[in-house]
C-alpha positions in Angstrom: 0.0 -0.1 0.3 1.3 3.5 -1.1 1.4 5.4 2.4 2.0 8.6 0.6 -1.7 8.6 -0.5 -3.9 8.5 2.1 -7.1 5.9 2.6 -10.7 7.3 1.9 -13.6 6.8 4.2 -16.6 5.2 2.7 -19.4 8.4 1.6 -22.8 7.3 3.1 -25.6 8.1 1.2 -29.3 9.4 2.2 -31.7 6.2 0.7 -34.2 8.2 -1.6 -36.4 6.8 -4.9 -33.4 8.7 -6.7 -30.4 7.4 -7.4 -27.7 10.2 -9.4 -25.0 8.9 -10.8 -23.0 11.7 -12.1 -20.3 12.2 -9.0 -19.5 8.3 -9.5 -17.0 6.6 -11.6 -18.2 4.0 -13.8 -16.5 1.3 -12.1 -18.7 2.2 -9.4 -22.0 1.6 -10.9 -22.9 -2.0 -11.1 -21.9 -2.4 -6.8 -23.7 1.0 -6.2 -26.9 -0.1 -7.6 -26.8 -3.2 -6.5 -26.7 -2.3 -3.2 -28.4 0.5 -3.4 -31.5 -0.8 -4.9 -31.0 -3.6 -2.1 -31.7 -1.2 0.5 -34.4 0.9 -1.4 -36.4 -2.7 -1.2 -35.7 -3.1 1.9 -36.8 0.2 3.1 -40.6 0.0 0.5 -39.0 1.8 -2.0 -40.1 0.4 -5.3 -40.1 2.7 -8.2 -36.9 4.2 -8.3 -35.2 7.2 -10.5 -31.8 6.7 -11.8 -30.1 9.3 -13.6 -27.9 8.8 -16.0 -27.5 11.8 -17.8 -27.3 11.8 -21.7 -23.8 12.2 -23.0 -23.1 8.8 -25.6 -25.1 6.6 -23.5 -22.3 4.4 -22.7 -23.1 4.5 -18.4 -27.2 4.3 -19.6 -26.0 1.2 -21.1 -23.8 0.0 -18.5 -26.7 0.5 -16.0 -29.3 -1.3 -18.4 -27.2 -4.3 -18.4 -26.3 -4.6 -15.4 -30.6 -4.4 -14.1 -31.9 -6.3 -17.3 -29.2 -9.2 -14.8 -31.2 -7.9 -11.2 -33.7 -10.2 -10.0 -35.0 -7.6 -7.7 -35.7 -6.1 -10.8 -39.4 -5.7 -12.3 -39.6 -3.6 -14.7 -37.2 -1.0 -16.9 -38.8 2.7 -18.3 -36.7 4.3 -20.7 -36.7 7.3 -21.3 -38.0 8.5 -18.6 -40.7 11.4 -18.5 -39.6 14.7 -19.8 -40.1 16.1 -16.8 -38.3 13.5 -15.0 -35.5 13.1 -16.9 -36.6 12.6 -20.6 -33.2 10.2 -22.3 -31.0 10.9 -18.9 -32.7 8.8 -16.6 -34.4 5.5 -15.8 -37.4 4.9 -13.8 -37.2 1.0 -11.9 -40.3 -1.2 -10.6 -38.6 -3.1 -7.6 -40.7 -6.7 -6.9 -41.9 -6.3 -3.8 -40.9 -8.4 -1.4 -44.1 -11.1 -0.2 
């Protein structure tokens, strides 16, 4: 380990029905989605808006591929409505725990 570089403490994210990915590195997104949506499900938040931005579409594609592999995801709606992010956001519907 390099002693010149201080270790970074984990950042705690408030769990709401909106996840804005603009401040995260692409390599962090897969694990973040899994953890965040799992916490949303535990808290009964079944409709979550994921903001991935418009850009080149690479982040959106990665997000959609991850969501397609997650058993807790019931459906995705993209693009979001114009007033909730349009092409830059995706709505995710989680499966209710029975």
